[in-house]
N, C-alpha and C positions, 0 to 999 in steps of 0.2 A: 504494498500500500502506499502513496506516493503523503510525502510531506504535505501536499496542499489536499490527497482527500483526507489525511489523519484532521487536518484543523478544520476543513467541511464539518466530521463528523463532527467534532465538538461545536460546532455554531450552532445554538438553541433557531429553531424556523424563526422565532419570536424576534430573533433579533436580525431574522435576516426582514427588516421592515426600510433600512437602506436601500435596498436596488429597486423596491416600486417607486420610493421618492428620487431616486438619480435619474430614472427612466421618466418619469413624468418630467422631471427639469431639463432633462436632452429634447423630450418631442416637444417640450413648450417654445425651446427655441427655435427647430425647425419651425413651427406653427409662426411664427415673429419672423423667419427668417422668409417663410416663403410669403410674407403681406409684405415684407421690404420691397423684393421683389416685384411685386404687383402694384404696389403704389409708385416704383420710381418709373415703372413701363406703360402708367396708366397718363392718359391723354385728358383725363378729365379730372380737373382741379379739385370740384367738391368732393370726387369720388375719393380722389389722393386723400383730400384729409379726415374724412372718417375711415379710411384706411390704418392712416397714422397713431388714429384713435383708438382705433382698436390695437395698434402694437403696444400702445401705454394701457391697455387692460389685460395684455397677455405678461406684461413686462410685472404688473403687480399682481401676476399670478402666480409667476415665478419666482417673485420675491416671497410669498407665502411656504411653494416647497422648500424653499434656500433655509427661509428658520426654521419648518418644521424638523429637516436635515440635523443644523444646530440644534435643535431642543433634543431628538433624537441621540445626539452623540452625549448629550448631557446625564440624559436618564440610564443609559446603556453601560454594563461596565465592558460586555464581551460584545463587540464588532467586528468584523466581516474580515475587514484590514486593519492597517494601521491610523489609530484615532487622526493624525495629523494631516493623510494624506486621505481619508472620507473629509476631515474641512477643506483641505486645500481641491479636491474636485468639485465638491459645491459651492466654492466661492470661484474657481475660472469657471464653471457654467452660467453660474448667475452676472459672474462679468463681459460673458458672449452679450447674454441678454442685456445688462447695464448699454453697451456700446451699439445695441442694433437700435435701443432707444433713441439714444441719444443723437443718432446720426439723424433719425428721422425726424425727432424733436428739432435740430439745427434747420432741417431743411423746412420744416411747417414755419419756423419763427423767423426766418432769413429768407420766407417768400421765396422760395429758388423757383422758378418760372421753368428754365430750360434744364431737362436730366440728362447729363452729358453721358459720351460712354463711358468715362471711366467710373462714375458713379455705378451706371448699370452696370458694371463688369463686377465692382465690387462688390454689388450685392447678388450676383450671382454665386461668385466665390465663398461669400456668408452663407449663402442656402448649402453650396458647397458642402462646406467644410462643418456645418451644426448637421446634415444627413450621416457624414463619419462619425461628429461626434455622437451621434443618435445608436447607428451600428454600434458603435463599440463600446458603450455603456450596457447595451442590453447581453452584452456576452460578458461582465463583468460578473454575475449572480453565480456562476460555477467555476467560471475561467478554465471551462474544458476548450473551448476554439481558443486556441492562446495565440494562434496564427489570426485569425478574422480581426482580435484585439490590434495586435502588429499591423497590419495591413490596411487596416483604417487608419493609425495614426500615421504612417508611412503617407497618407492622401492627405490627411489634415493638414503635416507640414509641406507639402508638396502646393497643397493651394494657399499657405500663408507666403511661399517665396514668389507664386506667382503673383498673390495682392500688393507682395516689398513692390514687384518688377511694376507694376500696374499704377500704383501711388507715387511713385518714385517720378516715371516717364509723366503724369497729370501734372506733378506739382512745376517741374520743369518747363513744360508746355506755357502753363499758367504765369510765368515768368516771363516766359518768352512773350507772348503773346496779349496778355489781360492785359488792357492799361486801365483800366478800373481798377484802382488798389481798392475799393470797398468789397468787390462783388469777388477780387484775386482771396482777401480773407475770409469773406465766406464758404469760397469752393471750399478752400487747404482746408476749412478746420473741420467740413465733410467729410473728407475724403480723407482724413486724416481719424476721423472716430469711425469711419466704414474698416480701415487698416486696423485698427485697432482690435475692433473683433475676430479679426481674425487670427491676429495675435492670441486672443483669449484661446481662444478653438485650441493653438500648438499650444498653451499653456495647460487646458485640462487633459491634452495629447501627450504631454511629457506627465503630469500625473497617473495618467493610467498605463503607462510604460512603469514609471516607477511600482506603483504596485505588480505587473508582469513580475520584474525581477526578484522583487520580495518573496513571490507566490511562487515563483519555479517552481 
């Protein structure tokens, strides 16, 4: 019997409450990223505003799930993996949600009318990273499919690298071609928030890779 199998044997079923909560948090991030993509591709300003409001509601839902994870962490002596990893993963997933919401809020508050190709591309990358994040999280409950988790983490890292390139190229173009200083600042802040959302996906992937190493 492997060390991980022995470990799983001694984890009471009621202590596995963390896994459904992680899955809820990850699914909520996918929902937010899906709405974000829909919003930046919408041609209807009124519909777009409603989609941004939907992102706000989903972010509040994510906060509730994250808070519940923290509460369970305080109540349970036995945890499925290291307490600091549980806290770090919950925080990283919540950070993805925060930056998706932050990006949407900036677009709304800055009255952005032109949703540029880099904004749409970064939104697509956030959705890709969020989907892989959810896939990896769903495999954590028994750690039987370690390759699937590792592959998802690799794809998330690739998404983050692509986002870095899109962000750097977009900001360079802003400084080269945008003559309106206020507009330049607005777009740079939005692009930075979108790119940071992919960074947070990578942070979550790094935590999961750490969990794999510790429980191999």
